[in-house]
C-alpha positions in Angstrom: 110.0 25.4 6.7 107.3 27.8 8.3 105.6 27.1 11.9 102.7 24.7 10.4 105.2 22.8 8.4 107.5 22.2 11.3 104.4 21.2 13.5 103.3 18.8 10.7 106.5 17.2 10.8 106.8 16.9 14.5 103.5 15.1 14.4 104.8 12.8 11.6 107.6 11.6 14.0 105.4 11.8 17.4 107.6 14.4 18.9 107.1 17.5 20.8 108.3 21.0 19.7 111.5 21.3 21.9 111.5 24.5 24.0 115.2 25.1 23.0 117.5 23.3 20.7 119.5 21.2 23.2 121.3 18.0 23.2 118.5 16.2 25.1 115.8 17.3 22.5 118.2 16.4 19.6 118.5 12.9 21.1 114.9 12.7 21.4 114.2 13.7 17.9 116.8 11.5 16.4 115.4 8.5 18.3 111.7 9.6 17.2 112.6 9.9 13.5 114.0 6.2 13.3 111.1 4.9 14.7 108.6 6.7 12.6 110.3 7.3 9.0 111.5 4.1 7.4 114.6 3.5 5.5 113.3 2.6 2.0 114.3 2.7 -1.7 111.0 2.1 -3.3 111.1 5.3 -5.6 113.9 3.6 -7.3 111.8 1.0 -8.5 108.4 3.0 -8.8 109.7 5.4 -11.3 109.2 8.2 -8.8 111.6 11.3 -9.0 113.8 12.1 -6.2 114.6 15.9 -6.0 117.2 17.0 -3.6 115.5 20.2 -2.2 114.2 20.7 1.3 110.8 21.3 0.2 110.5 18.3 -1.9 112.0 15.9 0.8 109.6 17.2 3.5 106.8 16.7 1.3 107.8 13.2 0.6 108.5 12.4 4.4 105.5 14.2 6.0 102.8 15.1 3.3 103.3 11.5 1.5 104.1 9.7 4.5 107.0 7.7 3.1 110.6 7.3 3.8 113.6 7.4 1.8 117.3 6.6 1.8 120.3 8.8 3.2 120.0 11.8 1.0 116.2 12.1 1.6 116.0 11.4 5.3 119.0 13.2 6.5 118.1 16.0 4.0 114.7 16.3 5.5 115.8 15.9 9.1 118.4 18.6 8.5 115.4 21.0 7.6 113.3 20.1 10.6 116.3 20.6 12.9 117.1 24.1 11.3 113.4 24.9 11.9 113.5 24.5 15.4 116.8 26.2 16.1 119.9 23.8 15.6 122.8 24.8 13.4 123.2 21.9 10.9 125.8 21.3 8.5 125.6 18.6 5.6 128.7 16.4 5.5 129.6 14.1 2.7 130.7 10.6 3.5 132.2 7.4 1.4 130.8 4.1 2.7 133.1 1.3 3.1 132.2 -2.1 1.3 132.9 -5.5 2.6 136.4 -5.4 1.4 137.0 -2.2 3.3 137.1 0.2 0.3 135.4 3.3 0.2 132.6 4.2 -2.2 131.9 7.1 -4.7 132.2 10.6 -3.3 128.8 11.8 -1.9 128.1 8.2 -1.3 126.2 9.2 1.7 124.7 12.2 3.6 125.4 13.0 7.3 124.8 15.7 9.6 126.8 17.8 12.0 124.7 19.4 14.5 125.4 22.0 17.2 123.0 22.5 20.0 122.4 25.4 22.4 124.1 23.8 25.3 127.4 23.5 23.5 126.9 19.8 22.2 128.6 19.0 18.9 127.1 15.9 17.2 127.4 13.6 14.3 123.4 12.9 13.6 122.3 10.3 11.2 118.9 8.8 10.4 119.6 7.7 7.1 121.9 4.9 7.6 119.7 2.0 8.3 121.0 -0.2 11.3 123.2 2.6 13.0 123.2 4.4 16.1 119.8 5.1 17.7 121.3 8.4 18.9 123.8 11.2 17.6 127.4 10.6 18.3 129.5 13.0 19.9 131.5 14.6 17.0 134.6 15.4 19.0 134.9 12.3 21.0 137.6 9.8 19.7 137.0 6.8 22.2 134.2 4.2 22.2 130.9 5.4 22.3 128.2 3.1 23.6 124.7 3.2 22.0 121.7 0.8 21.8 122.7 0.2 18.3 126.2 -1.1 19.1 129.6 0.4 20.3 130.7 3.4 17.7 133.9 5.1 17.3 135.0 8.1 15.5 138.7 8.1 14.5 140.7 10.7 12.6 142.3 9.6 9.2 145.7 10.6 8.0 143.9 13.0 5.5 142.0 14.8 8.3 138.6 13.0 7.6 136.8 10.9 10.1 136.2 7.1 10.1 133.1 6.1 11.7 133.0 2.4 13.0 130.4 0.2 14.6 131.2 -2.8 16.7 135.0 -2.6 15.2 133.8 -2.6 11.7 134.4 0.6 9.4 131.0 2.0 8.4 132.0 5.3 6.4 134.4 8.1 6.2 133.3 11.7 6.6 134.7 14.7 5.1 134.3 17.5 7.4 133.9 20.3 4.9 130.3 21.9 4.9 128.3 20.9 1.8 125.0 22.0 0.0 122.0 19.7 -0.5 122.5 20.0 -4.2 126.0 18.7 -4.0 124.6 15.2 -3.4 122.7 15.2 -6.8 125.3 13.0 -8.5 125.7 10.6 -5.6 121.8 10.2 -5.5 121.5 9.8 -9.2 124.3 7.1 -9.2 122.4 5.1 -6.5 119.1 5.4 -8.3 120.5 4.4 -11.8 123.7 2.3 -11.7 123.5 -1.3 -12.1 126.3 -1.6 -9.5 124.3 0.0 -6.9 122.6 -2.1 -4.4 119.5 0.2 -4.5 118.9 -0.6 -8.0 119.1 -4.3 -7.4 117.1 -4.8 -4.3 113.7 -3.7 -2.5 114.1 -2.8 1.1 111.9 -1.1 3.7 113.1 -1.1 7.3 111.9 0.6 10.4 113.6 0.8 14.1 111.1 -0.4 16.6 111.0 -0.1 20.5 112.1 -3.8 20.6 114.3 -4.2 17.5 113.7 -3.8 13.9 111.4 -4.7 11.2 112.1 -5.0 7.4 110.3 -5.8 4.2 112.9 -7.0 1.7 111.2 -7.9 -1.4 108.6 -10.4 -0.2 110.5 -11.3 3.0 109.2 -9.8 6.2 111.6 -9.9 8.8 111.1 -9.0 12.6 114.0 -8.7 15.0 113.1 -8.4 18.7 115.5 -8.7 21.5 118.1 -10.1 19.0 115.7 -12.9 17.8 115.0 -12.8 14.1 111.7 -14.2 12.5 111.3 -14.2 8.9 108.2 -14.8 6.9 107.8 -15.0 3.1 104.8 -13.1 1.8 102.9 -15.1 -0.9 100.4 -12.6 -2.3 100.6 -9.1 -3.6 97.7 -8.1 -1.2 100.2 -9.4 1.8 102.8 -7.4 0.7 100.8 -4.4 0.2 99.2 -4.8 3.7 102.8 -5.2 5.0 104.0 -1.9 3.7 100.9 -0.3 5.0 100.8 -1.7 8.7 104.1 -1.6 9.9 105.4 1.1 8.0 102.4 3.3 7.2 102.9 3.3 3.3 100.1 2.9 1.1 100.9 1.6 -2.4 98.8 1.0 -5.4 101.0 -1.7 -6.7 103.9 -4.0 -5.4 107.1 -2.5 -6.3 109.2 -4.9 -8.4 113.0 -4.7 -8.9 113.8 -2.9 -12.1 116.1 -4.6 -14.5 119.3 -2.9 -15.1 121.9 -3.2 -17.7 125.1 -4.6 -16.8 128.0 -2.1 -16.7 131.7 -2.1 -16.0 131.9 1.7 -15.4 133.7 2.9 -12.4 131.6 3.1 -9.4 131.0 2.4 -5.8 130.3 -1.2 -4.4 129.0 0.6 -1.3 125.5 0.9 -0.2 124.8 3.8 2.2 122.3 3.2 4.6 122.2 -0.7 4.0 119.8 -2.0 7.0 122.5 -4.5 8.0 125.8 -3.7 6.9 127.7 -1.4 4.5 127.8 -3.3 1.1 125.0 -5.3 1.6 121.0 -4.9 1.3 120.0 -7.5 3.5 117.9 -6.3 6.2 118.1 -7.0 9.8 
């Protein structure tokens, strides 16, 4: 990303260009991204191509004013962080389903970020309801965050288990990866009838007081722990809901595409589910 593209990205998330790639600046950028760029899977149901290159992802998030799922959001965020001076490593993770089983390889994309003041962080703006701020990569005790209590624990194989409020979220492989490595995982989640992304519509955004989510025609607002759900009855209402809270302008209401049933091996996990792993219900 060049200087002007970086400035455009920073304007997109309402953030200032950091004077240096510090821990404080990383925390500010992480929260700003979560509050400005929605987690959404609309491209899956709008027949839009998803190209895992930094240029394409930034063009979608910044130029098209859209969001995306984990590969897109963390892929674009990695480009921004690199452009402002951070050392960023892409990591592949497998998301745990409701029964505690990990999903397919490259199920999820997370980021390891090193800061100029010696910080080592696990950053993730693409997992729906998750930590508001990066997690300390080397910390093995509880980490308090507005999004819950998180813990990173080493597995017997040398990977890292990430849990939230005592529930396993995903397991991270520490080896560095390239963005192109996630192509198969993104393809599976875009096409498999066993992927939650092909079976549901979701658009979700962190707010200053909670979260707002449009799941199909259900608009759910959570404020201070109180949930309020409204069923939108007309297409015009749905399009307005995408436009106003999320800033997404659509020409048509997305519809869940029908998929062919399959018994092929695959992951039941849903990276970036806005409520919990293995589920596409938004909070």
